[in-house]
C-alpha positions as a Markdown table, in Angstrom:
| # | Residue | x | y | z |
|---|---|---|---|---|
| 1 | Met | -7.5 | 15.0 | 39.0 |
| 2 | Arg | -5.6 | 13.2 | 41.6 |
| 3 | Ser | -1.9 | 13.9 | 41.9 |
| 4 | Gly | 0.4 | 11.2 | 40.6 |
| 5 | Val | -2.3 | 9.8 | 38.2 |
| 6 | His | -1.4 | 10.4 | 34.5 |
| 7 | Arg | -3.7 | 10.0 | 31.6 |
| 8 | Lys | -2.5 | 7.9 | 28.7 |
| 9 | Gln | -1.5 | 10.1 | 25.8 |
| 10 | Ala | -3.4 | 9.8 | 22.6 |
| 11 | Pro | -1.5 | 8.2 | 19.7 |
| 12 | Pro | -0.1 | 10.5 | 17.2 |
| 13 | Glu | -2.3 | 11.3 | 14.2 |
| 14 | Gln | 0.7 | 10.8 | 11.8 |
| 15 | Thr | 2.9 | 7.7 | 12.3 |
| 16 | Asn | 4.7 | 8.0 | 8.9 |
| 17 | Ala | 4.1 | 4.2 | 8.4 |
| 18 | Glu | 2.4 | 4.8 | 5.1 |
| 19 | Ser | 5.1 | 7.1 | 3.9 |
| 20 | Tyr | 7.8 | 4.7 | 4.9 |
| 21 | Tyr | 6.0 | 1.8 | 3.1 |
| 22 | Phe | 5.5 | 3.7 | -0.1 |
| 23 | Leu | 9.0 | 5.1 | -0.2 |
| 24 | Lys | 10.5 | 1.6 | 0.3 |
| 25 | Gln | 8.4 | 0.1 | -2.5 |
| 26 | Met | 9.2 | 3.0 | -4.8 |
| 27 | Gln | 12.9 | 2.8 | -4.3 |
| 28 | Asn | 12.9 | -1.0 | -5.0 |
| 29 | Lys | 10.4 | -0.7 | -7.8 |
| 30 | Thr | 8.6 | -3.6 | -6.1 |
| 31 | Pro | 6.0 | -5.2 | -8.3 |
| 32 | Met | 2.7 | -4.7 | -6.5 |
| 33 | Val | -0.9 | -6.1 | -6.8 |
| 34 | Val | -3.5 | -3.4 | -6.1 |
| 35 | Met | -7.1 | -4.6 | -5.4 |
| 36 | Leu | -9.7 | -1.9 | -6.1 |
| 37 | Asp | -13.0 | -1.5 | -4.4 |
| 38 | Asp | -14.8 | -2.5 | -7.6 |
| 39 | Gly | -13.1 | -5.9 | -7.6 |
| 40 | Asn | -10.5 | -5.1 | -10.3 |
| 41 | Glu | -6.9 | -6.2 | -9.7 |
| 42 | Val | -4.1 | -4.2 | -11.2 |
| 43 | His | -0.4 | -5.0 | -11.3 |
| 44 | Gly | 2.6 | -2.6 | -11.5 |
| 45 | Trp | 5.1 | -0.6 | -9.4 |
| 46 | Ile | 4.5 | 2.6 | -7.5 |
| 47 | Glu | 6.3 | 5.6 | -9.2 |
| 48 | Trp | 5.0 | 8.3 | -6.7 |
| 49 | Tyr | 2.3 | 9.0 | -4.2 |
| 50 | Asp | 0.7 | 11.9 | -2.5 |
| 51 | Lys | -2.0 | 12.5 | 0.1 |
| 52 | Asp | -4.8 | 11.3 | -2.2 |
| 53 | Cys | -3.3 | 9.2 | -5.1 |
| 54 | Ile | -0.6 | 6.8 | -6.2 |
| 55 | Lys | 0.8 | 6.5 | -9.7 |
| 56 | Leu | 1.1 | 2.9 | -10.7 |
| 57 | Asn | 3.4 | 2.1 | -13.7 |
| 58 | Arg | 2.6 | -1.0 | -15.6 |
| 59 | Thr | 4.3 | -3.1 | -18.3 |
| 60 | Glu | 1.0 | -4.3 | -19.7 |
| 61 | Gly | -1.4 | -1.5 | -20.3 |
| 62 | Pro | -1.2 | 2.2 | -19.6 |
| 63 | Asn | 0.1 | 3.7 | -16.3 |
| 64 | Leu | -2.6 | 4.6 | -13.8 |
| 65 | Met | -3.2 | 7.3 | -11.3 |
| 66 | Leu | -5.3 | 5.7 | -8.6 |
| 67 | Tyr | -7.2 | 7.5 | -5.8 |
| 68 | Lys | -6.3 | 6.0 | -2.5 |
| 69 | His | -10.0 | 5.9 | -1.5 |
| 70 | Ser | -10.6 | 3.5 | -4.4 |
| 71 | Ile | -8.0 | 1.0 | -3.2 |
| 72 | Arg | -9.3 | -1.9 | -1.0 |
| 73 | Tyr | -5.8 | -3.3 | -0.3 |
| 74 | Met | -2.4 | -3.9 | -1.9 |
| 75 | Phe | 0.4 | -6.4 | -1.5 |
| 76 | Lys | 3.7 | -7.4 | -3.1 |
| 77 | Glu | 3.3 | -9.5 | -6.2 |
| 78 | Glu | 5.9 | -11.9 | -4.8 |
| 79 | Glu | 3.4 | -12.8 | -2.1 |
| 80 | Leu | 0.9 | -13.8 | -4.8 |
| 81 | Arg | 3.5 | -16.1 | -6.5 |
| 82 | Gln | 4.3 | -17.7 | -3.1 |
| 83 | Arg | 0.6 | -18.3 | -2.3 |
| 84 | Arg | 0.1 | -20.0 | -5.7 |
| 85 | Arg | 3.1 | -22.2 | -5.2 |
| 86 | Arg | 1.8 | -23.4 | -1.8 |
| 87 | Thr | -1.6 | -24.3 | -3.2 |
| 88 | Arg | 0.0 | -26.5 | -6.0 |
| 89 | Glu | 2.0 | -28.5 | -3.5 |
């Protein structure tokens, strides 16, 4: 290797972004929409999470423990309401 030439460091494996996001949503009891790989959509707020699962509390229906690998994506329920309002206008 030539002197003075530095290789770019690899990004860290753990950024804590997931942890920060989940903690923020848990503290605020943010209503969430969780889209599952099988096409089902579930609504609730995140009570806790770990490496493999999240526990979703729901007002309509039983609380659920969802494996993270079965989640396609999730977003705040507020965003769904905003999207619906925009399409009506």
